[in-house]
C-alpha positions in Angstrom: 0.0 0.0 0.0 1.5 3.3 -1.2 0.6 6.1 1.4 -0.2 5.9 5.1 -2.7 8.6 5.8 -6.4 8.7 6.3 -7.3 7.3 2.9 -5.0 4.3 3.7 -6.9 3.6 6.8 -10.2 3.5 4.9 -8.6 1.2 2.2 -7.3 -1.2 4.9 -10.8 -1.5 6.2 -12.1 -2.4 2.7 -9.3 -4.8 2.1 -9.9 -6.6 5.4 -13.6 -6.9 4.8 -13.0 -8.1 1.2 -10.6 -10.8 2.4 -9.0 -11.4 -1.0 -5.6 -9.9 -0.2 -3.1 -9.9 2.7 -1.5 -6.6 3.5 2.3 -6.9 3.7 3.0 -3.4 4.7 2.8 0.3 3.9 5.1 2.6 1.9 5.2 6.2 3.2 7.5 9.1 3.9 11.0 8.2 5.2 10.3 9.8 8.6 7.3 7.5 9.1 9.3 4.3 8.7 9.0 2.1 11.8 5.4 3.4 12.6 2.3 1.4 12.0 -1.1 2.1 10.5 -4.0 0.0 12.0 -1.3 -2.6 13.0 0.4 -2.8 9.6 4.0 -1.7 9.5 5.3 1.3 7.5 8.3 -0.6 6.2 9.5 1.3 3.2 9.5 4.7 1.4 9.4 5.6 -2.4 13.1 4.9 -2.7 12.5 1.3 -2.0 10.0 0.8 -4.8 12.4 -1.0 -7.3 13.2 -3.6 -4.6 9.6 -3.9 -3.6 8.6 -4.6 -7.2 11.0 -7.5 -7.3 9.6 -8.9 -4.0 5.8 -8.3 -4.3 3.2 -8.7 -7.0 0.3 -6.5 -6.0 0.2 -2.8 -5.1 -2.5 -0.2 -4.4 -2.1 3.5 -4.2 -3.5 4.6 -0.9 -2.8 8.3 -0.8 -5.9 10.5 -1.1 -6.8 12.9 -3.9 -8.5 16.3 -3.6 -7.0 19.1 -5.4 -3.9 17.2 -6.6 -4.1 14.1 -8.7 -0.3 14.1 -9.6 1.0 12.2 -6.6 -1.4 9.3 -7.1 -0.8 9.2 -10.9 3.0 9.2 -10.4 2.9 6.3 -8.0 0.5 4.4 -10.2 2.7 4.8 -13.3 5.8 3.9 -11.3 4.2 0.6 -10.2 2.7 -0.2 -13.6 5.9 0.7 -15.5 7.9 -1.4 -13.0 5.9 -4.5 -13.7 3.7 -4.5 -10.6 -0.1 -5.3 -10.7 -2.7 -2.9 -9.5 -5.9 -4.9 -8.7 -9.4 -3.6 -8.6 -10.6 -3.6 -4.9 -14.3 -3.6 -4.3 -15.9 -3.5 -0.8 -18.3 -6.4 -0.2 -20.7 -3.7 1.0 -20.7 -2.0 -2.4 -22.6 -2.9 -5.6 -21.0 -3.1 -9.0 -23.1 -4.1 -11.9 -21.8 -7.1 -13.8 -22.4 -4.9 -16.8 -20.1 -2.2 -15.6 -16.3 -1.9 -16.2 -13.7 -0.8 -13.7 -10.0 -0.2 -14.5 -7.0 -1.5 -12.7 -5.9 0.1 -9.5 -9.4 1.5 -8.6 -11.0 1.1 -5.2 -14.8 1.0 -4.7 -15.4 1.9 -1.1 -18.3 0.8 1.3 -21.9 1.3 0.0 -20.8 2.8 -3.3 -22.9 1.8 -6.3 -21.8 1.5 -9.9 -24.7 0.8 -12.2 -25.3 -1.0 -15.5 -23.1 0.1 -18.4 -21.1 2.5 -16.3 -17.3 2.7 -16.8 -14.7 3.8 -14.2 -11.1 4.2 -15.3 -7.8 3.3 -13.8 -6.4 4.4 -10.4 -9.7 5.9 -9.2 -11.4 6.3 -5.9 -15.2 5.7 -5.8 -15.6 6.7 -2.2 -18.2 5.8 0.4 -21.8 6.0 -0.7 -20.9 7.5 -4.1 -23.1 6.7 -7.1 -22.0 6.2 -10.7 -25.3 5.8 -12.5 -26.0 3.9 -15.8 -23.9 4.8 -18.8 -21.8 7.3 -16.9 -18.0 7.3 -17.7 -15.3 8.2 -15.2 -11.8 8.7 -16.7 -8.4 7.7 -15.1 -7.0 9.1 -11.9 -10.3 10.5 -10.6 -11.8 10.7 -7.1 -15.6 10.5 -6.8 -15.9 11.6 -3.2 -18.2 10.5 -0.4 -21.9 10.7 -1.3 -21.3 12.3 -4.7 -23.9 11.4 -7.4 -23.1 11.0 -11.1 -26.4 10.6 -12.9 -27.0 8.7 -16.2 -24.7 9.5 -19.0 -22.3 11.9 -17.1 -18.8 12.0 -18.4 -16.0 12.8 -16.0 -12.7 13.2 -17.9 -9.3 12.1 -16.5 -7.8 13.6 -13.3 -11.0 15.1 -11.8 -12.2 15.4 -8.3 -15.9 15.5 -7.6 -16.6 16.6 -3.9 -18.7 15.1 -1.2 -22.4 15.4 -1.8 -22.1 17.0 -5.3 -24.9 16.1 -7.6 -24.0 16.0 -11.4 -27.1 16.3 -13.7 -27.5 13.6 -16.4 -25.5 14.1 -19.6 -23.1 16.6 -18.2 -19.4 16.5 -19.3 -16.8 17.5 -16.7 -13.5 18.6 -18.3 -10.1 17.1 -17.6 -8.5 18.1 -14.4 -11.6 19.7 -12.9 -12.3 20.1 -9.2 -16.0 20.1 -8.2 -16.5 21.3 -4.7 -18.6 19.6 -2.1 -22.3 20.4 -1.8 -22.3 24.2 -1.1 -25.6 24.2 0.9 -24.1 21.9 3.5 -21.0 24.3 3.7 -23.3 27.3 4.2 -25.3 25.5 6.9 -22.2 24.4 8.7 -20.8 27.9 8.4 -23.8 29.4 10.1 -23.6 27.0 13.0 -26.8 25.1 12.0 -27.3 21.5 12.4 -27.5 19.7 9.0 -30.1 16.8 8.8 
């Protein structure tokens, strides 16, 4: 697992629930070596990737993505170009239609839903309770954040972030590298000190 922050912890939970892979350890910043994340050792940093690629077969990029897609993309490409495999990870609590397509290195988190004839590219995060509706297309290196809704036929080009609670109307195209903020009404309510129900 490449990255030891908050998104890593969420990924660990999904992988443990899925039960298909065993986590060997975490690659993080040199100063974090020797620490642990949910009981798994931080045993390497980026400089160790060539050696790790000779020792291990499967890798997952577990750093988050909000405004910057580049760190996730760079790690993904380093693993792919070095001969490592980046599996698709799907929470057993998610639903992915058998008629949908998901690219390598993508993780589908708890209670996400990817519907019929939808397509999600490589190295993406489809986060908790996100919806990718029928015939929607998500490009590579995208993060569809918690509770975001992509309605039918939406196209999200490569390297985009769609924020928490955002609702994208059917048929809309989101251009490459776009950042769509989280639901503004919720931000306004929270900013005014009101309880959001």
